[in-house]
C-alpha positions in Angstrom: -6.0 -12.5 38.7 -3.4 -10.1 39.2 -4.1 -6.6 40.6 -3.8 -3.2 39.4 -1.7 -0.5 41.1 -1.0 3.0 40.9 0.2 6.0 43.2 -1.1 9.4 43.7 0.8 12.4 45.7 -1.1 14.5 48.2 -2.5 16.5 45.6 -4.1 13.3 43.9 -1.7 13.6 40.9 -0.5 10.4 39.3 3.4 9.2 40.8 3.3 5.7 39.5 1.2 3.8 36.6 2.3 0.0 36.3 1.7 -2.4 33.6 -1.5 -3.9 34.5 -3.2 -0.1 34.8 -1.4 0.9 31.3 -3.2 -2.3 29.9 -6.7 -1.3 31.4 -6.7 2.3 30.5 -4.4 1.8 27.1 -2.4 5.3 28.6 1.2 4.4 29.3 3.1 5.9 31.9 4.2 9.1 30.9 0.9 9.9 29.5 -0.8 9.1 33.0 2.0 10.5 35.0 1.2 14.1 36.4 -2.3 14.4 35.9 -5.0 13.8 38.7 -6.1 10.3 38.6 -9.9 10.9 38.4 -9.1 12.1 35.0 -8.5 8.5 33.6 -10.5 6.6 35.7 -13.7 7.0 37.8 -13.6 8.6 41.2 -13.0 6.5 44.3 -16.3 7.9 46.6 -16.8 7.7 50.4 -20.2 9.5 51.1 -19.9 12.3 48.2 -16.3 12.7 49.4 -13.0 11.8 47.3 -11.6 9.2 49.2 -8.3 9.7 48.2 -8.7 13.2 49.7 -10.0 11.7 53.0 -6.6 9.3 53.3 -4.7 11.8 52.3 -6.1 13.6 55.4 -6.6 11.2 57.8 -3.7 8.8 57.1 -6.1 5.6 57.2 -5.8 2.2 55.4 -9.1 2.0 53.9 -10.5 -1.2 52.0 -13.8 -1.4 50.2 -15.2 -4.6 49.3 -17.2 -5.3 45.7 -16.9 -1.2 45.1 -19.0 -0.3 41.9 -16.1 0.8 39.5 -18.8 1.7 36.7 -18.6 3.3 33.6 -21.0 4.9 30.7 -21.3 1.5 29.2 -20.7 -1.3 31.6 -20.9 -2.3 35.2 -17.8 -3.7 37.1 -17.3 -4.2 40.9 -14.0 -4.5 42.6 -12.1 -5.0 45.7 -10.3 -1.6 46.2 -7.2 -0.9 49.0 -6.3 2.5 49.9 -2.7 2.7 51.7 -1.3 5.8 52.9 2.1 6.3 52.6 3.7 8.7 55.3 6.6 10.7 55.3 9.2 11.0 58.2 7.4 14.0 60.1 4.0 11.6 59.9 2.2 13.5 57.1 1.1 11.6 54.0 3.1 11.6 50.4 1.0 9.3 48.2 -1.6 7.3 48.0 -1.0 3.3 46.9 -4.4 2.2 45.5 -4.6 -1.4 44.3 -7.9 -2.5 42.5 -8.1 -6.6 43.0 -9.9 -7.3 39.4 -9.4 -6.1 35.7 -12.2 -3.7 34.9 -13.4 -3.3 31.5 -14.6 0.2 30.5 -15.0 1.0 26.8 -15.9 4.4 27.1 -12.0 4.4 28.7 -11.2 2.6 25.3 -13.2 4.9 22.9 -11.7 7.8 24.1 -8.4 7.2 24.3 -8.7 5.9 20.9 -10.1 9.1 20.0 -7.2 10.9 21.7 -4.7 9.0 19.4 -6.9 10.1 16.1 -6.0 13.9 18.1 -2.6 13.0 18.3 -2.2 12.0 14.6 -4.0 15.0 13.3 -2.1 17.8 15.1 1.2 16.1 13.4 -0.3 14.9 10.2 -0.6 18.3 8.4 3.1 19.4 9.6 4.1 16.2 8.2 2.4 16.8 4.9 3.8 20.3 4.1 7.3 19.3 5.1 7.9 16.2 3.6 7.7 18.1 0.0 10.9 19.4 0.0 12.8 15.8 0.6 10.2 14.1 -1.8 11.8 16.7 -4.8 15.2 16.0 -3.9 14.7 12.4 -3.8 12.8 12.8 -7.4 16.0 14.3 -8.5 18.2 11.9 -7.8 16.2 9.0 -9.4 16.0 11.1 -12.6 19.8 11.1 -12.7 20.2 7.6 -11.7 17.8 6.6 -14.6 19.7 8.6 -17.0 23.3 7.6 -15.5 22.7 3.7 -15.6 20.1 3.1 -18.3 21.7 -0.2 -19.1 21.1 -1.9 -15.6 17.6 -3.8 -15.6 17.2 -3.8 -12.1 18.3 -1.0 -11.2 15.8 0.9 -13.8 12.8 -1.2 -12.3 13.7 0.2 -8.7 13.8 3.7 -10.2 10.7 3.5 -11.7 8.9 2.2 -9.1 10.4 4.8 -6.9 9.0 7.8 -9.4 5.8 6.2 -9.6 5.9 6.3 -5.7 7.0 10.2 -5.5 4.2 10.9 -8.0 1.4 9.1 -6.2 2.4 10.4 -2.7 2.7 13.6 -4.2 -1.0 13.7 -5.5 -2.1 12.1 -1.9 -0.6 14.6 0.0 -2.3 17.7 -2.3 -5.5 15.7 -1.8 -4.9 15.4 2.3 -4.3 18.9 2.5 -7.4 20.0 0.8 -10.0 17.5 1.4 -10.9 14.8 4.0 -8.8 11.5 3.8 -11.8 9.6 2.9 -12.6 11.8 -0.2 -10.4 9.8 -2.5 -10.7 8.5 -6.0 -11.3 4.4 -5.8 -10.3 2.2 -8.5 -10.3 -1.5 -9.6 -7.7 -2.7 -7.7 -5.5 -5.9 -7.9 -3.9 -6.8 -4.6 -1.8 -9.1 -6.2 -0.3 -6.4 -7.9 0.4 -4.0 -5.0 2.0 -7.0 -3.2 4.4 -7.5 -6.0 5.6 -4.2 -5.9 6.0 -4.1 -2.5 8.0 -7.6 -2.5 10.6 -5.2 -4.7 10.5 -2.2 -2.4 11.1 -4.1 0.5 13.3 -7.0 -1.2 16.6 -4.5 0.0 15.3 -3.9 3.4 14.9 -8.4 4.2 18.0 -8.9 2.3 19.9 -6.7 4.3 18.8 -8.3 7.8 18.9 -12.0 6.4 15.2 -12.3 5.9 13.5 -15.0 3.9 10.5 -13.3 2.5 7.7 -16.1 1.0 4.6 -14.8 -0.9 2.0 -16.9 -1.7 -0.4 -15.1 -4.3 -4.0 -16.7 -4.3 -6.9 -16.1 -6.6 -8.1 -12.8 -5.3 -10.6 -11.0 -7.4 -9.8 -7.4 -8.0 -11.4 -4.8 -5.5 -13.0 -1.2 -5.6 -10.1 0.5 -3.1 -8.1 3.6 -3.5 -4.1 1.6 -3.9 -2.1 3.9 -1.7 -4.5 3.6 0.7 -4.1 -0.6 0.6 -0.5 -0.2 0.0 0.5 1.7 2.9 -1.9 -0.6 5.4 0.3 -3.5 4.1 3.7 -1.7 4.7 2.8 -0.5 8.1 2.4 -4.2 8.7 5.1 -5.6 7.0 8.1 -2.8 8.4 6.5 -4.0 12.1 7.2 -7.5 11.0 10.7 -6.7 9.9 11.3 -4.4 12.9 10.2 -7.4 15.2 12.3 -9.9 13.4 15.6 -7.6 13.8 18.5 -9.8 12.2 17.5 -13.1 10.6 13.8 -14.7 10.1 11.1 -15.4 7.8 8.2 -12.8 6.7 5.3 -14.2 4.9 2.5 -12.9 3.4 -0.3 -14.9 2.1 -3.4 -13.6 -0.1 -7.0 -15.3 -0.2 -10.6 -15.2 -0.2 -12.7 -15.9 2.7 -16.5 -16.3 3.1 -17.6 -15.1 6.8 -21.2 -14.7 7.3 -22.2 -14.5 3.9 -20.0 -11.8 3.3 -17.0 -12.1 0.8 -13.7 -10.5 2.2 -10.0 -10.2 0.6 -8.0 -11.6 2.4 -4.1 -10.6 3.4 -2.2 -12.4 6.0 1.3 -11.3 7.3 3.4 -13.8 9.3 6.7 -13.3 11.3 9.1 -15.0 13.4 10.0 -11.8 15.7 9.4 -11.7 19.3 5.9 -11.4 19.5 4.2 -10.1 22.2 1.7 -11.6 25.3 -1.8 -12.0 24.9 -2.5 -8.9 26.8 -1.1 -6.9 24.3 -2.3 -8.4 21.5 -4.3 -5.9 19.8 -4.0 -3.4 17.0 -3.5 -0.5 19.8 -1.0 -1.8 21.5 1.1 -4.1 19.4 3.4 -1.9 17.2 4.6 0.4 20.0 8.2 -0.5 18.7 11.4 1.2 20.1 11.0 3.6 17.3 7.4 4.3 16.6 4.7 5.9 18.4 1.9 2.7 18.2 0.0 4.8 15.2 1.3 1.8 12.5 -1.3 -1.0 12.9 -3.8 1.4 14.4 -3.4 3.5 10.9 -3.8 0.1 9.2 -7.3 -0.6 11.3 -8.7 2.8 10.7 -7.8 2.5 6.9 -9.5 -1.0 6.9 -12.8 0.3 8.5 -13.0 2.9 5.6 -13.9 -0.1 3.4 -16.0 -1.9 6.2 -12.9 -4.6 7.0 -11.0 -5.3 9.8 -7.9 -6.4 11.5 -6.6 -9.4 13.1 -3.6 -10.1 15.2 -2.4 -13.0 16.6 0.8 -13.1 18.2 2.3 -15.5 21.3 5.8 -14.0 23.2 8.8 -15.1 21.6 6.5 -17.2 18.6 5.8 -14.7 16.0 3.0 -12.5 15.1 0.0 -12.7 12.5 -1.6 -9.9 10.9 -4.4 -10.6 9.3 -6.1 -7.6 6.8 -10.0 -8.4 5.9 -11.2 -5.9 3.2 -15.2 -6.3 2.2 -15.9 -6.7 -1.5 -18.9 -4.7 -1.9 
């Protein structure tokens, strides 16, 4: 198993943070660098003293065998090596820390997931307020196009969908600003109908990128859900898939039902032939860190599914595409 490495300066602030440590803590290097190491990982101690502080003072290499590296919900041991790095004048500039084992800490994961929700919350209200002005401008442009080109059947279909989506988004923003995200109206919704609309909405996007879209609509009974929630959850995944493929490729969307442990789920499987990802990054919290994204897309999709006792699965392989499957429980 590949060791994990990070470095701290003589004040115990993180200066280097490798990929393995990013995956362990689910904290990117940009989010970790500058923080005290013990704000993210358990403090390493020698007789109730911080071992890194001791190494800064005496400049000695230290190796700990089977060190108990525990958090509140799990017990781990690892070999730890502390290697002081000195400047030409003999003073310790930094400590290189090497952990021999990949440690699993559920508390760290839960705290980082909470931080992601906080980050989303900080920007969501500002976004909701700011989106209304451009939304009104789009609405005006759509009305003009509908009146100007009322004989263009395809264009009329797009303008109808856009107007419907604008109205739905405007109502959603009003509900978001006045209540909880969960205080929304549920209705008996046809998943295949929602997907057919999404197929039209994304058709120009896929066509311009030379991506073939294949939709297979299975027999899926109506389900009680907020249709706007579901539409956004699906679009988050499809937009990720389109971005992953760039130019060329195949997008496949399939619906069906599945009985799992006596519970019936509506299932939406979305596959792409994009770059895929390594197994270590095969999870919703890190899978959608695209070049233009903040990593919130699949995270939000998973949160939406959890509201309906559903869940998200990701299967991916580097350079061999990704399949994201959405499960929604029938109640």
